[in-house]
N, C-alpha and C positions, 0 to 999 in steps of 0.2 A: 759811104755815100749816103747823103741825106735823102729821106723818103718824103714824098708829098702826101698830105692827108687832105682830101676833099671832104668837107663837112657840110652836107646838105641839111638845111634847117628851116624852121618856121617858128617865130616867137610864140605862137599860140599853143605849142606843144610843151606840156610840163616836163616830159621826159627829155626834151631838147634842152630846157633850162638846166636840168640837173647835169646833163652831159657837159654843157657849156661851163658850169662851175668847176669842172675837173680838167677840161681840155688843155689849158695852158701848161699845167704840170706834166701831163702826158706828152705833149709836144716837146717841151723842154727836155724831159728825161729821155725821150726817144730821138732827140736831135733831129727833129723833123720840121718840115715847113707846112704851115696850116693855110688852107684856102677855104674860107667860109663862103658858102654859096647859098644866097637867099633863094628860096623857092616858095611856091604857094601850095601848102599841104592839101588844101581843098582840091586844087587842080590835079595833084598827084592821086588823091583818092578817086576822083572822077575818072581819070584815065586808066587806073589799075583795077577799079572795082572794089577797092578797099574802103574801109570806113574807120572812124575813130572808135577806139575801145570804149570811149565814154558813152556811146550810144547802145552798148550792150549792157543791160542793167547789172547782171552778175559780175561781169568783167570790170565795169565801172566802179562798183563797190570795192572789189579786190584791189584795183589799181590805185584808188585813193590811199589805201593803207600801204601798198607797195611803194608808191612815190614818197610817202612820208618816211618809210624805213630807209630808202636810199638817201634821202636828205640827211637823216640822222647819221647814216654810215659815212657820208661825205663831210659831215660837220657843217652843213649849210642851212640857211633859213629857207623854208618853203611853206607856202600857204596856197591852198586851192583858191582859184579865182571865182568869185561869186557871179561873174559875168560870162563865164565860159559856156559855150564856145565863143571866142572873140573873132570878129571879122578882121583878119590880118592883112588884107590887101594893101592898105596904105602903109602899114608897118613894114611889110616886106619890100614894097617900093622904096620906102624910107631907108631901109638897110642899104639898098643899092645907091641911093642918093648920098647917104652918109659916107659910103666908101669914096665917092667922087669928091666929097667935101673934106676928106681925111679926118673924119670924126667917128669912124665906124665903131671902134671899141667903146667910146663914150656913149654913143647912141645905143649900142647893144646892151650895155650895162643898164642904162636907164630903162629900156624897154623890158628886158627880162625881169629886172627887180620890180618894175611897176606892175607887171602882170602877176608874177609868181611870189612876190614877197609883200608888196603893198596893197594888193587887191584893187588896182585901179582899172577902170573900164577904158582901156586904150583903143577899143573899137569905135568909140565915140570921137569924132573928129575934133570937136571943140575941146573936150577934155584932153585929148592927145596934144593938141597945139599948146594949151596952157601948161600941161605937164612937161613938155619939151622945153618951153621957155623957162620954167622953174628950175630945170636941170641944165640951164645955160647952153641950150641948143637952139639955134635960130630957126624957129619953125617956119617963118616966112620964106627964108632961103631954101630950106629943106623941101617945103611943099611946092615951091616953084619948080624944083627939079622933079618931085614926085609926079607932077601932072604932065611932064614932058613925054612925048611919044617914045623917045629913046629909052627912058627908064621903064616905061610900061612894056616895051618890046623885050628889054633885057630880062625882066622877071618872067615873061612868057617863055623866052628861050631857055632860061635856067630850069624852069619847071619841065619843059619838054625834054631837055637834056637829062634831067634826073630820071625821068621815066624810061628813057632810052637806055640808061645805064643800069636799070633794074631797081631803082628806088621805089619803095611802096609805102613808106612812112618816114617819120622823123623821131629821133635823129638818125641819119645814115652817114656812115663814113666809108670812103673808098680809098684803099691803099693798095698800090700795085694791082689794080683791077680786082681786088678782093673787096666785096661789099660786107660791111659790118653794121648791123642794125641794132639800135637801142642803147639806152644809157646803162642797161644791165649787162651789156657785153663789152664794157670798156677794157676789161682784162684781155679780150681778144684783140682790141686795138693796140694795147701795149705789146702784146706778143708779135703782132705784125710789124712793129717798129724795131724789133730786136735784130 
């Protein structure tokens, strides 16, 4: 029986980027079905009383090194973003719009690599629109959807649902009601799919 993996994510999380680089192989090897669920990490933090490790100086310094070690371990490119933290509201609404446009994978690749490889300030709307167009994503069509009440409501609902399921940060995976948090716990995700 195939298992379902709910992957709660926010593009602004470097740990989520690293997990995203590995998720296709894990899903394929585990013969599972992936459901990527965009949420607003800031909203999760607000509702749970959590905060980004980046705002704790000692942890932030350690995390920078740890993220680079994981990138090296995974064999992927990773650069810290000089514009961090990035306001991801439009990016996360864009993820929902991209799903509706059937370009979610292309959009996600562009956004994740823009932030965590190319050091682009995708929190700036003008830069984001130009960047999407350069990546052959119709920013006009996407942003028409992003501004719709339906997309806005869906992101709010996804974030609310995440908190109700116990999500407190990103990346978070839920498999058979088991919550697995962090790119450093992908082995536990693999085990849950056996």
